[in-house]
N, C-alpha and C positions, 0 to 999 in steps of 0.2 A: 054300216058296221065294218071296221077294218078287218081284213081276213088274211093278211100275209102271215105265213107260218115261218117260224124261226129256222126250220130245217130246209126250207125251200131255197133254191138259188137266188130268188128275188130277195128273200129275207136276209141272206148273207151279204148281198150287194148293198142293201139298205144300211145294215150295220156297218159295213166298211165305209160307206159315204159319211155317216154321222160321226164315226170315230175319226176319220181324216179331218173333217171340218172342225170338230171340237179340239182335236189335237193341235191344230194351228194356233188357236188361242191359248191353250194350256202351255204349249212350248214357249210361246212368246212371253208368258207371265213368269217363266223361270229362267230363261236364257239371257234376257237383256241386262239384268243386274250384273252378271258375270262380265259382260262386255264393257261396262261403263268406264273403267280406267283407260282402256285402249281407245274408246271413242273420244274421251276427253283429250288424250294425247294427240290423236290424229287430227282432230278438228280444232285443236287449241281452245277447248271449251272450259269455262270455269264451273264451279260446283253448282251454281244456279242452273246452268244449261243441262247438267246431268240430272238435277232434280226434275226439270221440265221434260227431259227425255222419258223419264218414268211416269210423271204425273199427267202429261198431255194425253197419254193413252188411257190412264185410269179415269181421267176427268170425263171424257166423252163416253167411255164404257159405262161408268157408274150413272151418268146423267141420262143415258138413253136405253139402258137395258130393260127397263120396265115397259118400254114401247115396242121392243123387239117382238115379243110374243103376239101382241095385238095386231101388229102389221101383218104377221103371218096368217093370223086368223082371218083378217079382212081380205088380203090380196092373194093368199095361197102360201102355205108353209114352205113347199119346195121352192117356189119362186123367190121368196124373201131369203131363204137359206142360201140359195145360189147367188143372189145379189150380194149377200153378206160375205160369202167366200171370195167372189170376184173382187169386191171392194177391198177386203182385207189383203188380198194378194197384190192388188195394184198399189195400195198404200205401202205394203212391205217392200215392193220394188222401188218405190220412191225413197223409202228409208235407206235401202241398200245403195242407192246412187247419190244420196244427199251430199252436196258439195260443202255444206257448212252446218253448224248446229241449228240455225234458224229453220232451214228446210227440214232437217231431221225432226225437229219438234213438231212442225206443222204436219208432217207425214205421220207422226205417231198419233196425233189427234185424229187424223182421218182413219188410221188403223183401228182406233177405239170405236168409231162408228160401225165399221165392219164387224168388229167383235160383238157389239150390241145386237147385231142382226143374226149372226150365226150361232152365238152361244146358247140362247134359248131355243133357237130354231132346230138345232141338232136333236135335242131331247124331244121337242114337239113332233118331229118327224117320226121318231120311234113310237111315241104314244099314239099318233094318228094312223100309223100304218099296220102295226102288228095286231094279230088276233089277241083278244084279251087273255087267253090262256098262256100266251107266249110273252106278254109284255114284261112281266117281272124279270124273266131270264134275259130278255133283250136289253132292258135297262141295266141289269147287273153287268152284262158283258160290256156294254157301252161305257159305264162308269169305271169298270176295271181296266179296260184298254186305255181309257183316257188317263187314268192314274199312272199307267205305265209310261204314257207320253210325258206326263208331268215329271216322273222320276228320271226319265232319260234326259230331260231338258238341260239341267245344269252340266251334266257330263258332256252332252253334245255341244252345248254352247261354248264351254271351255275349249273343247277340241277345235271348234271352228275358229274361235278367236286366236288361238295359238297357231293354227295352221293357215287355212285360206284367208282368214281375216274376219274382223267383226262384221263386215257388211254381209257376209254369208249367214249370219244369225237371222237377218231379215229376208235375204234372197231365197233361203230354204223354203219359205212359204209358197213361192211361185210354183215349183214343180208339184208340191202337194195339192195346190188348187187346180193345176192342169190335170191331175188325176181325178180329183174329187168331182169337179163340175160335170164332165161327160158321164160319169157313172150316175150322178144324181139325176141328170136329165133323161137318161135311158132307163134306169131301173127303179127310181123312187116315184111312187104315185103322188099326184098332187092332192092336197087336202086343204080344207078351209072351212070357214063358218059363214054360210050365206046370210045369216041373220044380221040385221043392222044393230049396231051398238052405240049409236050416237057419234059425235065428233071426237077425234083424237085430242087428247089434252096436250096440244103442242105448246101452249102458253105455260102450263105447269112444268113441262120438261125443260123449256127454255129458261125459266126462272130458276129452277133447281140447278141446272148446269152453270148458269151465270153466277149464282151465288157461290158455288164451289170454286169457279174459276177466279173470281175476284178475291175471295178469302185466301186461296192458294197463292195468288200473285202477291198479295200483301205480306204473307208469311215468308215467302222466298226472298222478296226484295226488301224486307223490313230493315236489313242491315244498313240500307241507304238512308233511312229516316226522312224521306222526302214527303212533300205534300201529296204527291201522286199516290204514295203508299197508303197514307191516311185516308184519302178519298176512296181508294179501292176497298179498304177495309170496311168503311162505313157503308159504301154501296153494296158490298157483299152481304152484310148483315141485313140491309134494307131489302135486297132481293130475296133473302131467305124468309123474311117476314111476309113479303108479298107472295111468295110461293105458298106459305101456309094459308094465307087469306084466300088465294085463288082455289086451292084444293078444298077448302072448307065450303066454298060457295058454288063450285061447279057441280052440275048434276051427274057428270061422268068423269070424276077426277082420276088422274094417273095413280095417285096414292090417297085413297079415301082415309081421312083422319080418324074416322070412327073405329078403324081397325085397332087403334091404340087404346080403345076403351078396355081391351083385355089387359089386365095388369101383368099377366104372365108374358104376353107378347111384348109389351113395353120393356119389361125387365130383361128379357133375353136379348132384345136388341141393344140395350145398354151394355150387356155383357159382350155382345158381338163387337160393338164399337171399341171397347177397351182391348179386347183380344186382338182384333185385326189391325188396330192402330199400332200396337206393339209389334205384331208380325211384319206389317208393312215397313216400319222403321228398321226392324232388325235385318230383314233380308236385303234392303237397300244398302245398309251400312256394312253388313258382315262381309259381303263379297268384296267391297272396297278395303276393309280392314285386312283381310287375308292377303290381298295383293299389294296394297300400298305399304302396310306395316310389317306383315309377317313374311313378305317376299315370295308368296305363292304365285305360280303361273295361273292363267285363267282356267286352264284345265284342272289344276290342283285345287283352286278355290271352288269350282263347280262341283268337283267330286267330293270335296270336304263337306259340303252341305247336303249331299245326296242322302245320307241315312235318315234325315228327317222325313223326306217324302217317301222313302221305301217303307219305313215303319208305318206311316199312315196308310199306305196302300195295302200292306200285309195284314194289319191288325184293326182297321177301322170297322170292319163287319163284326168282329168279336167284341169290340168296344160297344157297338150299338146293341148287341145282344145282352151284354152285361148291364147296360143302362136300362134295358127293358125290365130286367129282374129287380134292380135295386132302386130305380128311379133316377132322374137326371140331376138331383140336387148335389149329391156327392161328386159325380164326375165333373159337373160344371164348377165346382169349387176346387177340387183337387187338380184338375187339368190346367187351369191358368196358373196355379201355384207352381206346378212342375215346370211350366213354360218360363215362369219368372226365375226359377232356380237355374234353368238352362242358360238364360240370358246373363245372370250374374256369374255363372261359370265362365262365360265368354270374357270376363274381365281378366282372365289368365292368358288370353290370346294376345300376345304382343310381338315384339321383334323376335324372329327365329323361333316362333312357337312350334312345339312338337305336336304333330297331328294326334298321335295316340294318347298322349297324356294331357294335352290342353284342349284341342278342338273337339275330338271325338266325344269325350264325356258330355260336353255342353250340347252338341247337336243331338246326341242320343236322349238326354233328359228332355230337351225341347221336343223331340219327336214323340216321346211317350206322353208328354203333356198334350200335344195336339191329338194323338190317338184317343186320349181319354175324353177330350171335350167336344170334338167336332160332331160326331154322330149324335150324342145327346142334345147338342145345340140345335141341330136340324130337327130332331124329333120334337123338341119342345116348341119350336116355331110352328110346326105343323099342327101340334095338339092345342095350340092357343087360339085357333080360329075355327070357324065352320069349315067343313070339308070343301064346300064350294069356293072358299077363299084361300085354299091351301097354296095354289099357284101364286096368287098375289102376295101372300105372306112370305113365301120363299123368295120371290123376286125382291121384295122390300129388304129382307134380311141380307140377301146377296149384295144389293146396291149399297146398303149401309156399311157392310164390310169393306167394300172397295173405296167408298168415300172416306172411311176411317184411315185406311192405308194411305190414301192421297194426302190427307191433312197431316199425317205423321211424317211422311217424307218431306213435306214442306216445312214443318215446324221444328223437327229435331235439330237440324243444323243451327237454327236460330236459338233454340233453348240452350244449346251446348257451346255457343260462341264459335262455331265452326266458320272460318273465313272462306272467301271465294276460292282461294288457292290452297285450302287445307289439305285436299287430297293429293297435292304434290309434295307435302311435307309429312313424312312418317311420324315424327314426334308430335306435331300439332294434331294430326288426325287421330293418333292413338289416344291422346288425352280426351278429345271430344267424344270418341267412340265409347270410352269408359263411362262418361257422363250419360251418354245416350242409352246405354244398357240399363243404367239405374232408372232413368225415366221410363223405359219400356217395362221393366220389372214392376215399377210402381203402378203403371196402368193395369197390368195383369192382376196385381193384388187387389186393386179396386174392383175389377171385374169379378174376381173370386168372392169378394165380400158381398157384392150385389147378388150374385147367384145364391150364396148361402142364406141370405136374408129373405129373398123374394121367391125363389123357385120352389114349387110344391110338387107332390106326386101328380103324374099325368093320369087322365081318365083311362080306364081299361079299353074303351072302344075307340080311342083316338086314331087318327090317320098315322100310319107308319111310313118312314122314309123308304123310297125305292132304291136310291143310290147308296148301296151299302159299302162300296169301295170308293175311296176318295183320296186323291193325291195332290190337290191344288193347295198352295200355301197362301193364296191371295184372297180367297173367299170360300164360304161354305158351299156345298153343292146346291144347284138349282133343282127344285122338285116341281112337278106339275100336278094339276088336279084332274082326276079321272071323272069325267062327266059326259055321259052319252058317247063314250068311245073316243074322246079327244082330250087334249091337254091345253092348259092355259097358264101363262105367267103374266097376264096383263091386268089392267086396272079394273075390270068389271067383274072379275072373279070367275066367269065361265066363258070367256072367249073374247 
């Protein structure tokens, strides 16, 4: 039984370690978009390279995050967390010194692997280390401080890009890791699950990641219309079908398909796909729009988008409490519609856009939409499955959100006719951005309609979310399952 108390020196060290580790990934998810125009200019990269700069990271993170928790259970949660932090920092260093776009993209893919190890690992360490009476408070502080990190990200990223340069967006992770790793090795107790759980579903993870990679490549390169693009598209679909076949037949799958027998779970994941596809596309393009078309600096663009994250951080707990009282159906319907309205308001953001009259109303409405929907979304996911599978359900939902953002970043430039050099032409980019906002708003309206038709009241005794404060714009919060004093986000439901 874990017995570390929150008030003890060791408890404070553990909390510091996990906040530092998770903040590395949260910062990265918010600062890179702000740096894209400067990266493109310095490395002479086209739009496809900028898409891959974002997507290479999301690809490996989404494909491997379900295995991150199970590796910790098998080999030691502290060990895998430390490996993840070191890996993430080493990949960040490689990003920071990348001489060209190809090296940067490869380093970003490596960064995603580290993120898949440390993201579930930070929460797992809290769950495995703290006394049960202190766990809720520890998780609350962890998610709150993580939200602060996500909120600081756009401002810090913009300041770094305009000051020392975009490479420091990545190099910043190195000193954070140098602080985090020694503290973890000295103060965080090792924990794991000594029981055997069968073989890791490496084949399933590989097929899932391969399918996403091939489809993403086909979407990004579709402008060329080559035979290679067609072959990759067909192969990506085939790999996806093979993934489903493997997961159905394996005795210990990474993603057991029977979890989708829950109509509510399936429905809320469809809502997740719609919402986070729109968000992924929006935050990729909005930072470019503000700099390329409206003439903002990187710091100005990062600060302009800050209210969205701040609103989520300040109000997400209250939104969760409201959803407990009125049920998830209304918030999951109204929230996406508010987000859609915010994105349509972004149509006013063009050349020489005023922040107060043009940008701020859009990001505030979008922020209130996210506040309204994220907490009920997580609660509905957890309530849709048995308690023993809560960690698995949260992991699948988190991976689905990241995969949706990945596909949106790949597809929106194609859908809007955005050429490879569009981000160098304010007029061309402005026109494509307007079309993209309509596509994103449409996806959100579809998500709202699915929620309105399918989501029903939750059972009164269902599992409640522990992460009450949330600031990430790329995915809903990860939640773990409390089972014999430990946490799991892996494929077998209890470790």
